[in-house]
N, C-alpha and C positions, 0 to 999 in steps of 0.2 A: 735079409728079406723079411724076417719076422718083424723087424722094426718098421720096415716100410709098410708091411701089411697092416701093422697096428695103426700107423699114422693115417692110413686111408679109410679106416673104419669110421662110420658115422659117430659124431660126438654128441653128447647131451645138449639140448637147446639152451645153453647158458646165455647166448646173446639175446635171445627172445626174452629170457627172464630179466636180463638187465634192462632191456627196453621197457618192459612192463613196470619194473621198479622205478625207472626214471619218470615215466608218465604219472604214476601214482604220487610220487613226490612233488611233481609239478602241479598237479591238481590240488594237493594239500596246501602248497605254497600260495596258489591263487585263491584258495578259500580263506587261509589265515590272514593274508595281507589286508584285504578290506576290513576284516574284523579287527585287526590290530589298529588300523587307521581310525576306525570308528571309536575304539576304546581310547586312543590317544586324544582324539577330538573331544570326547566326553571329559577327559581329565583336564584339558585346557579350559573348558567352560565351567568346570566345577569350582565354585567359590571356595570350598573347604579344602581344595587340593594343594594349596600353597602357591598357586599362580597369582601374581599381583595384578589385580584389575583396577585401573585408575578410577572407574566409576564407584567401585566399592569403597575407595578411600574417601570419596566426596559425599556419598549418599549413605547415611546410616540405615536407611530402610530400603532393602533391595526390592521390595514389592513395587516401588515407584520407578517407572521406566522413563527414559528420555523420550520426549514427544516424538511420535511417529513409529515407536517400536512395537506398539500393539498390533495384533493381527488385523484389526480394523481401525482405521483412523477415527471412525465415529465413536469408538469405545471411550476415547478420552473426553468427548464433548457431549455425549448423549444426555448427561444429567443436567445440562445447562438450561434446558427449556423451562424447568420449574423455578429457576433462580429469579429473584427480584432484581429490578434494575437499580435499586437503591445503592448509593455509593458505599454504604457501610460494608458491602460484601468484599470491597477491595481490601478490607482489614483482615479478612478471614484466612484460615489455613496457613499460618506463617511457618509451621514446622514441616510441611510437606517438602519432599526433596525430589520432585519429578523433573526438575530442570537443573541438574547438578553442575553444569559447566560454567556457570556464572555465580560464584558464591557471593561476590561483592556486587550489590545492586547498582553501585555507582558506575559500573562498566568503564573503568579507567583504561583508555587505549594508550598503548606505547607510542612515543613520539616518532618512532621510525616506521610505523605502519603507513603504507601508501596504497592507493591515493587517499587523501583526506576528503571526506564527503560531508556536506552539510545540506540540511533541508530548511527551507523557509516556508512559513504558512501564516495566513491571516485567519484567526479563529475566535469564535465566541462559545466554543464547546465546553462541556463540563469536564472535570477531572477524570471522571469515569471513562470518557472517550479518549482523552488526550494521552493518559499514561500508557494504555495498551498500544496505541498508535506509535508513541515515541519509542518505547522499549523494544517493540518488534523491530523497528528500524535500527536501533542500537545493535540488536542481535545480528542483523545482516550487514553491519559494517558502517553505519552512519555515526559520526562522532559529535557533530555540532548541530544545534537547532536554533533558529532565529524565529521566535514566536511573537507575532504582532497580535495582541490580545485586546478584547473588549467583551462586554457582557459577562457571562458566567466565568469565562477564562480570566477575566481581570478582577474578579472578586478577591478580597484579601486572603482568604484561606487557600484558594486555588493557586493564586500567584505565589504565595509563600512556599508551597510545595514545589512548583515549577522552578522557582529561583534557587532552590536547594540542590537541584540536580546538576552535576558537573557537565559542562558543554552546552548548557541551555542559556540563552539570552532572551529575556522577556522585555518586549517593547510595548508600552501602553499608548492607547490612542488618546493622547492629551491635546490640549489646545496648543501646547508648544510643538508637539510633533506635527500637527496639521499646519502650523505656521511655517515650520521648516520645509515640509513637503510642498507648500504653496510656492516656494521659490525654485522648485525643480524645473530643469530645462524641458521636461516632458510637456508642460503646459504651453510651450512656445513652438512645439513641433506638430507635425501633421499625422504621424502614424497612429496616435491614440485619440485624435480630436473628435472622431465620430461618436465616441462614447462619453464625452464630457456632458455634464449638467443633465443627466438623465437619472431616473430613480431606480431603486431595487438592484437587479442584477448588473445593470450598466454601472451604477455607482460602485458596487462591489468590485467590478472588473477594473475600474480606474484605481480604486484603493489598493487592490492587490498589486497592480503594476507599480505604483509608487512605493509600496513596501518592498517589492522585489528589487527595485533600484537601490534602496538603502541597504538591503541584505547583501548585495554584491560588494559594497564597500566593507561591510562587516566581515564577510567571508574572506576577502583579500587580507584584511588586517589580522584575521585569525589563522592565516596560512593554509586555507582550504584549496583543494585542487578542483573539486566539482561542486556544483550547486544545483539543487532541484527545488521546484515549487510544487508542493502537494497540499491538498486539503486534508483535514483530519478524518475524512471518510474514505481515504484512499491509502492503499498499501502497495509498496513495490513488490513485485514477484520476479526475482532474478533467475528465472528459468534459463537454461542454456549455459550457465557458468559451470566450471569444473566442480564447484561446491555451491551450496545455497547461500551465496554471498554477493551483495551488490558491490562490495569492494573488489572482489575477484572479477566480477563482470566488467567493471570500469577499468580495472588494471589491464585487461586484455584488449582494450580499445586502442587502435593505432594512434600514435602521437599526433598525426596530422589531422585527426578528427576533432572538431570544435564542439559539436553537439550530438547528443544521442537521443533519438525519439523512441519512447516506449508506447506502443499501442495500448489502449485501455480495454480491459474486459469489464463487463457490467454484471453486478450481482443479480442472480435470479432466485428470489426467495421462494420457499415452498410452503411457508406458513404465514398467517397474518398476525401472529403474536410474537414476532422476533423482538427480543430485548437487547441482546448483545450480538450485533451483526458479525463482528470479527470472529466470534467463536461458535456461531450458530449457522452461518451460511457457508456452504461448500460448493454450490453450483454457480457457474458463471457463463455468460454468453461471450463467445470469442469475438474479437475484432475482425472486421473485413480484411485487414492486412495480414491476418494469420489464417485465412481461408482461401480456398480456390474460388475463382469467379463463378464457376458452375455450381459449386455447393452453396455459395452465398445467395445467388439469385434464384437457384432452383428451390431453395427452402425459405425464400424471403417472406412469403405470405404467412406460412406457418410460424415463422420466427417472430413476426411482429404481433400476431394475435389481435389484430384490429387497432393497434396503436399507430400514431402518426409515422413513426420511423422504426428502423431496426433496433436501435437503442432508445431507451426512455429519454436519456439526456445526451451529453456530448459523446462523440466517437472519434475525435482526432488526437487522443492520447495526451501525454505530458512529455517533457524533455528535460535532460540534464545538460548543463553547459560547463565547459572547462573554464575555470577562472583565468581571465586574461584581460589585457588592456582594451578599453572601449566597449566592453560587454554591456548590454542593456537588455531589459525585458522586452518581449514582443507580445504583450498580453499574458494572461495567466497560464497559457499552454506552451509557449515557446520563448526562446531567447534569440537575440540578434546581436549585431556588432555595428557600431557607428562607422567603422572604417573599412569593413570588408564584408563580403558575403560568406558566412560561416560554412565550413565543410561539415555536412550533416549526414548521419547514417540512421537507419531505422532497424531495430533489432527484430529477428525472426521468431524468437521464442519468449524473451522477457516481456513483461507487461505491467501495467498499473491496474490493480484491482479496485474498481470503483463501486463502493457500497451505496448505491443511490436509491432513495425511497425504500430502504431495506426495513424500516420500521413504519408502522401505520401512523405514528405521531409525526413523521416527517411531513405529512400533508399539512397539518395545522401549524407546524413550526415555520414552514416556508411562508404560509399565509400571514402569520403574525409578524414576520420581519418586513412585510411590504404593505404600503398604504394605498395601493392602486385600487381602482374600482374593478369589480369582477365582471367586466364586459369584454367582449372579443377585441374591441378597438383599444381599450385602455391597457389591457394586459400586454399588448405589443410594445408599449412604452417601457414596460418593467422587465420582461423576460425575453431572452433571445431564442429559446427553444420552445417548440410547439407543445410538448408534453408538460413542461413547467406551466405554461399558460392554462392548459386544460385542468391541471391539478389545482391551480390557484382558484379557478372559478368554482370547481366542485367544493373545495374546502371553505369557500366563502359563502356559498349559497345552499348547500345540502345539509340535511340532518346528519347526526352521528351514524345512524344506521345506513343511510344512503351513501355516506362517505365510505363506510366499511365495505359495502357491496361493490362500489366503484373500484376500491382498492383491490379487492379480491379478483375482480374481472380483468383489470388492466395491469396489475403488478404481480400478483401472486401466481406461481406456476403450480396449479392444482391438478392438472391433467397429467397423470403419471405415464400414460401411454405416449402422449406427445413428448414428454420429457425424455423418455427412453429412446424414442425415435431420433430426436435431435442430438442426444448424447452419442448415439451410434453414428450419426452423420458427421459429428465433429462440430456442430454449431454450438452446443453446450459442452461444458467440460467440468470435471470435478477437480478442485484444488484444495488440498488439506493442510499444506505446510503452514500457512499463517495461523489457522485456527489451533493447530497443535502447539506451535511455538507460544502463542499468547496464553493459551490455557496452561501450558507448562510454567510460564512466568507467574501466572496468578497463583498456581498451586505451590510454587516454591516460596511464596511470601514476598516477592519483590515489591509489589505495589503496597502491601501493608508496611514494609520496612521504610519505604519512601515517605508515606504519610506519617508514620510514627516518629520518624526522625525530624520532620518539619513541623509537626503539630505543636510541640513545645508546651507552653502553659495553656494553650487554648483547649477548652473542654471538648469532648467528642461531640456532644449535642450542638454546641455552637459551631463547631467545625463543619459538621454535616449540614447544618442549617445555612451556613454561609455558602456552601457549594450549590445549594438549591436556589440561592438568590440569583436572579437573572441580570441584575445590574449592580455595579459597584460605584463608589463615589468617583473613582477615576473615569469610568465610562460615562457617567452622567455629565462630565464636563465637556465631552467631545461634541463637535458641531458637524453637521452633515456637509459634505463637499458641495452638493448641488444647491444648497440654501444660502451660500454666501459667495462673495466675490473672491476670486483667487488671483494671487500675483499682483498685489498693490505696489510692490517694490519695483519701480521702473528701471532702476539701475541693474538689478539682477536680470530682468528681462532683456535689456539691451546687451548685456554680456552673453547671455545664452544665444541671442540672435547672431552675435558676432562669431561665436563658435560655429554656429550652423552654416555660416557663409563658407567655411572651409570644408564642409562635409558634403560629399556628393549625394545628390538626390537618389542615386542608384541604390543606396543602402537604406533608404527610408521606407522600408517595407511596412505596409499597414499591419497593425496588430491583429493577431489571429485570435478570433473569438472562439468560444465552444461551438463546434460544428457537429452536425449529425452525420452518421455514416452514409455511404452512397445509397440512393433509392432508385427504383425502376419506375420510370414514367413513360408510358407509351412505347415501351421496349428500349428506351434510351437510358444510358447511365447518366445520373445527375447527382451532384453534390449539393445538399441543401445547407444553407446557413441558418 
C-alpha cells in the first residue's frame, strides 16, 4: 500500500520543464539559422574567402562592374554629357575592365552556335557611330555584317578599320556596283516601281532595296539563318527572350515562321546637346502595337505635342527574315518571297530602338543630303514623312537660333511633368540595356583596340582627319540612280521578264515604305503613309 500511495502522490512538474526547455531550444535554433545563412552568404560573396569568382579572374580591377550592376543605370553614363563627339575618344581608357566577358574584341563566334544572324545596312556614317552600333549587335548575338558604304563610311581610314573586323563585309558604291545593280530583276517588276527616279529619300529607298537583294545572296553564301536590315541609328532590343540575346529570341521562333516583325520605339531626347545618342538617351516612346488602344488614343494629343504624327518618323517597325529560296526585299522595312506569302509574326515585347533626330545636327545633315527646294510642294518629291518635310524646310530657311528653338519645341522633351505622366501611363518607357552595354564596351577598350590594330603606319592625326572627311575617292566615282538610265542590257531584261511570267501576281506585294503610326481623324482610325 505504501508503494501504491507513493505512486499516487503528485510528482514534480518535470514534463512542463521539458516543454519549456524544448521551446527555448527551438527559439534559439530559429534565431541562429538565419544568422548562419547570412554569414554563409557573406562568405560566398567575399572575394578573399577562397571562393572562385569567374569575374575576378577576368577583371583585375574589382571596382569596375559589369554594365547594369550599379544601383542606378544612370551611374554608368552620367559623365558622358561633357564628352566631346570627337572620334579620338574612341581611343581612350583601354585598360578599364567594366565589360569582362569579351576579352577578345574580335568576338569570334563558334561555328556550332545557332541560329546565325546577319545585319545589312546602307550607311555613310562615321566610325564613331558605326563601331558602337556594330559591337552592340555582336554582344546580343549577330555574327555577320554586310555594310554598303559611301561618304564618311567609305573613307580609307574608316573602311580600313571596318574591313579588319571578322564577320564584316564592306561593299563600296562604285560604278561597277551600280552597273551590276542596274541588271537587277527589280527594275522590271512593279512592287518597287513607284519609287523609281525620284530624289532624296525615294532614291535611298531604292538603293537600300537593291543592296538588300545583294545581301540575301551574301547571307546564303555565308551560311546565315536570319537576315535583318537596320540603319546605323537603330538598335535591336531583344526584350522578352530568356536572356538579353537576339540569338535566343530567334532560336525560340517556330520553324514554320518565315519573318519576324519588330515594332519600333522612338527616342525621346531630354536635352538639345546630345552628342552620343546610344549612351545618353534612355527614354523612348512605345509603338502603337505595344499599347492598348485606349491608352494610345486617350493620350494621343499629349504624346504628339503638336507634331504631325505620334512618331516623328516611321512607325511600322523593321523585320527579320529566315534565309530561304526566293527571298526578296519588300522595301527597307520588310521582306517578301517571290513564290509564296510568307508566314509572319509580330513580337509583343522585342523592339527596334530608333534614335531619330536625337542630335540637333541631324537637322542640317538631312538638309545637306538633299537638293530639293524648301517649299511645301517640292519637299513632297523628296520625303515620304511629314515631319521630315517640315524639318527640311526649317533647316533650309531658318537661322541657327530659330532652328534650335524649333528643335527644342518639336523634338526635345523638356516638360518633366508631362514626361512623368506619360511614363506612368506607359506611353514612354526607360530602357537602359543598350546604353550600359555600349558604355561598357567603350570603357573596356574594345573600340580603341580595333582602331589601334587597323591603324598600322597611318599617323593618328591623319587617321582622325580622314574620319572627318565626308567623301572618299571611292564615293566620288558613284553616280546617282535617278540621273542616268538604268538597264541598258536588253538581254538581261528579257530574261527577267521571262522569269516573271512564271511568278504569280499574287506574291507581287507593293514595297512597304516608312509609315506613320495610326492617327485619329474625326474619331476614325486611319493609317497615314
